[in-house]
C-alpha positions as CSV (number, residue, x, y, z in Angstrom):
1,X,-74.4,-3.5,12.0
2,X,-71.3,-5.4,11.3
3,X,-68.9,-7.1,14.5
4,X,-65.2,-6.9,14.5
5,X,-62.9,-9.1,15.9
6,X,-59.6,-8.3,17.8
7,X,-57.1,-9.9,20.1
8,X,-56.1,-7.9,22.5
9,X,-52.7,-8.8,24.6
10,X,-51.3,-7.0,28.0
11,X,-54.7,-8.0,29.8
12,X,-54.6,-9.1,33.4
13,X,-58.0,-8.8,35.5
14,X,-61.3,-7.8,35.2
15,X,-60.6,-3.9,35.8
16,X,-58.0,-4.2,32.3
17,X,-61.3,-5.9,30.7
18,X,-63.7,-3.0,31.6
19,X,-60.7,-0.1,30.6
20,X,-60.3,-1.6,27.2
21,X,-64.3,-2.0,27.1
22,X,-65.0,1.5,28.3
23,X,-62.0,2.6,25.3
24,X,-63.8,0.9,22.4
25,X,-67.5,1.8,23.3
26,X,-65.7,5.1,23.7
27,X,-65.2,5.2,19.6
28,X,-67.7,6.3,17.4
29,X,-69.6,4.4,15.6
30,X,-69.2,1.4,18.4
31,X,-72.3,0.2,19.8
32,X,-71.5,-2.2,22.3
33,X,-67.8,-4.0,22.7
34,X,-67.8,-7.5,24.4
35,X,-64.4,-7.6,26.0
36,X,-63.0,-11.3,27.4
37,X,-60.6,-11.9,29.9
38,X,-59.6,-15.5,28.4
39,X,-58.8,-15.7,25.5
40,X,-57.9,-12.1,25.4
41,X,-60.6,-10.8,22.5
42,X,-62.9,-8.5,21.8
43,X,-66.3,-8.6,19.5
44,X,-66.9,-4.8,18.9
45,X,-70.7,-4.2,17.2
46,X,-71.5,-1.7,15.1
47,X,-69.7,0.5,12.6
48,X,-66.2,1.8,13.6
49,X,-62.8,2.7,12.4
50,X,-60.0,-0.7,12.9
51,X,-57.6,2.2,13.4
52,X,-59.7,4.1,15.7
53,X,-60.3,1.2,17.6
54,X,-56.2,-0.5,18.2
55,X,-55.3,3.3,18.6
56,X,-58.2,3.5,21.8
57,X,-56.7,0.3,23.3
58,X,-53.4,1.6,22.8
59,X,-53.6,4.2,24.8
60,X,-55.1,2.9,27.2
61,X,-51.7,0.1,27.6
62,X,-52.7,-2.6,25.5
63,X,-52.5,-3.8,22.3
64,X,-55.2,-4.4,20.1
65,X,-55.0,-6.3,17.1
66,X,-57.9,-6.9,14.4
67,X,-58.9,-10.6,13.1
68,X,-59.8,-11.6,9.8
């Protein structure tokens, strides 16, 4: 299992955090997603396509960027 780090922009509250976590956890290959409001990051546990992850976040109305 590997971790994928994402920078998430557009989140303003805990509802946003839950929405992003739920979207990420709905992507095939994701075992768990840890999302934090400050500093606006997500750590995705599992093996998932990064394009699918960023698309899932975008669908919720936020922007995700893969961090090296």
